[in-house]
C-alpha positions in Angstrom: 199.4 364.1 205.0 198.6 361.7 207.8 195.5 360.5 205.9 197.7 360.0 202.8 200.2 357.9 204.8 197.4 355.8 206.3 195.9 355.2 202.9 199.4 354.2 201.5 199.9 351.8 204.5 196.5 350.2 203.8 197.2 349.8 200.1 200.6 348.3 201.0 199.0 345.8 203.3 196.4 344.9 200.7 199.1 344.5 198.0 201.3 342.3 200.3 198.4 340.0 201.3 197.3 339.7 197.6 200.9 338.7 196.7 200.9 336.1 199.5 197.6 334.6 198.3 199.0 334.4 194.7 202.1 332.6 195.9 200.1 330.2 198.0 198.0 329.4 195.0 201.1 328.8 192.8 202.5 326.5 195.5 199.3 324.5 195.7 199.1 324.1 191.9 202.8 323.0 191.8 202.2 320.4 194.5 199.1 319.1 192.7 201.1 318.9 189.5 203.9 316.9 191.2 201.3 314.6 192.7 199.7 314.0 189.3 203.1 313.3 187.7 203.9 310.8 190.5 200.5 309.2 190.1 201.0 308.7 186.4 204.5 307.3 186.9 203.2 304.8 189.4 200.5 303.7 187.0 203.2 303.3 184.3 205.2 301.1 186.7 202.1 298.9 187.3 201.7 298.4 183.6 205.4 297.6 183.3 205.0 295.0 186.0 202.1 293.5 184.1 204.3 293.3 181.0 207.0 291.7 183.1 204.5 289.0 184.3 202.7 288.4 181.0 205.3 288.4 178.3 208.1 291.0 178.0 208.5 292.6 174.6 212.2 292.1 175.1 212.7 288.3 174.9 216.3 288.6 176.1 215.1 290.0 179.4 211.8 288.2 179.8 211.0 286.5 183.1 207.4 285.5 182.2 208.0 281.8 182.5 208.6 282.1 186.2 205.1 283.6 186.5 203.3 280.6 185.0 200.0 279.5 186.5 201.2 276.8 189.0 204.8 277.9 189.3 206.7 279.5 192.2 210.1 279.3 190.4 212.3 282.2 191.3 210.3 283.2 194.3 212.2 283.0 197.6 211.5 280.1 199.8 211.1 279.9 203.6 214.2 280.9 205.4 215.4 283.1 202.5 215.3 286.9 202.2 211.7 287.7 201.3 212.6 289.4 198.0 215.3 289.0 195.3 217.7 291.9 195.7 220.5 293.5 193.8 220.4 295.0 190.2 222.2 291.9 188.7 219.7 289.4 190.3 217.2 288.0 187.7 214.7 287.6 190.5 214.9 291.3 191.5 211.6 292.5 193.0 210.1 289.1 193.1 208.8 288.5 196.6 207.1 285.7 198.5 204.0 286.4 200.6 204.6 287.3 204.2 203.6 284.7 206.8 200.2 285.2 208.4 200.3 287.8 211.2 203.4 289.5 209.8 203.6 292.9 208.1 203.0 292.6 204.3 206.1 292.5 202.2 205.2 295.7 200.4 205.4 297.5 203.7 208.8 296.1 204.6 210.5 296.6 201.2 212.3 299.9 200.8 210.9 301.1 197.5 213.2 304.1 197.7 216.5 302.1 197.8 218.2 302.4 194.4 221.7 301.1 195.4 222.7 298.5 192.9 223.7 295.9 195.5 220.8 296.2 198.0 217.7 297.3 196.0 214.7 295.0 196.1 212.5 296.9 193.7 212.6 296.8 189.9 213.2 300.1 188.0 210.8 300.7 185.1 211.9 298.9 182.0 214.5 296.6 183.6 212.9 293.4 182.4 210.7 294.7 179.6 213.1 297.0 177.7 210.5 299.9 178.0 211.8 303.5 178.2 210.4 306.0 180.6 211.5 309.7 180.2 212.5 311.3 183.5 214.6 313.9 185.2 213.9 317.1 183.2 211.3 319.8 183.5 207.9 318.5 184.4 208.9 314.8 184.1 209.3 312.6 187.1 212.6 313.1 189.0 213.3 309.3 189.1 212.2 306.1 187.4 209.2 304.5 189.0 209.8 301.2 190.7 207.8 298.1 191.6 207.8 294.8 193.5 205.7 291.6 192.7 204.4 289.4 195.6 203.3 285.8 195.0 199.9 285.2 196.5 197.9 282.0 196.6 194.6 282.4 194.7 192.2 281.1 197.5 189.2 280.8 195.2 190.9 278.5 192.7 193.0 276.7 195.3 189.8 275.5 197.0 188.3 274.2 193.7 191.3 272.7 191.9 194.0 270.2 192.6 196.7 272.5 191.3 197.7 275.6 193.2 197.0 278.8 191.3 198.7 282.1 192.0 197.9 285.8 191.7 200.4 288.6 192.1 200.2 291.7 194.2 202.1 294.4 192.4 203.1 297.5 194.4 204.6 300.5 192.5 206.0 303.9 193.5 206.1 306.9 191.2 207.9 310.2 191.8 206.9 313.7 190.9 209.2 316.4 189.4 210.5 316.7 192.9 211.6 313.4 194.5 209.6 314.3 197.6 206.3 313.9 195.7 205.6 310.2 195.9 202.6 308.0 195.1 202.3 304.3 195.9 199.7 302.2 194.0 198.9 298.6 194.3 197.0 296.1 192.2 196.3 292.3 192.0 197.1 290.6 188.8 196.3 287.1 187.5 198.3 285.8 184.6 196.2 284.1 181.9 197.8 280.9 180.7 
């Protein structure tokens, strides 16, 4: 009887440890899935920002003219807030470059702020009219967001009389859980 009890205890311990290993594997796959969803959402936000810069398919919302080759129209000037903020602002998410030695704008902007009066980042589709499904099942919990920084193109600025710009786009995507977040960044030059 004692041997039977010891065998049952050993089988119980083996069963418990096998269940814990299975649960850990399921958690790891769920976290990886959330990260992949967030990564894909951030990539979609980068593409939405490129559409915003180039030529929005929604002419009523398009801001592509302010992103023309030698123009800094709509970008904040010195002494102003570094980014346009507020959902109603047509310059929402448009940021000037930080001064030399200061932290880059993408590090100082709160990409998680979604309050309509204080947000400085653009939700997916705001200026392009694109639709991004979110909020249910294995879809992202929130819309991805982005900011666009004006950067001087140092290669062309040295060779040309006219200043040329490139844009640093920083985007954040969310997983099925809002805590899963991926931030991606790219540089984009508009072709005129």
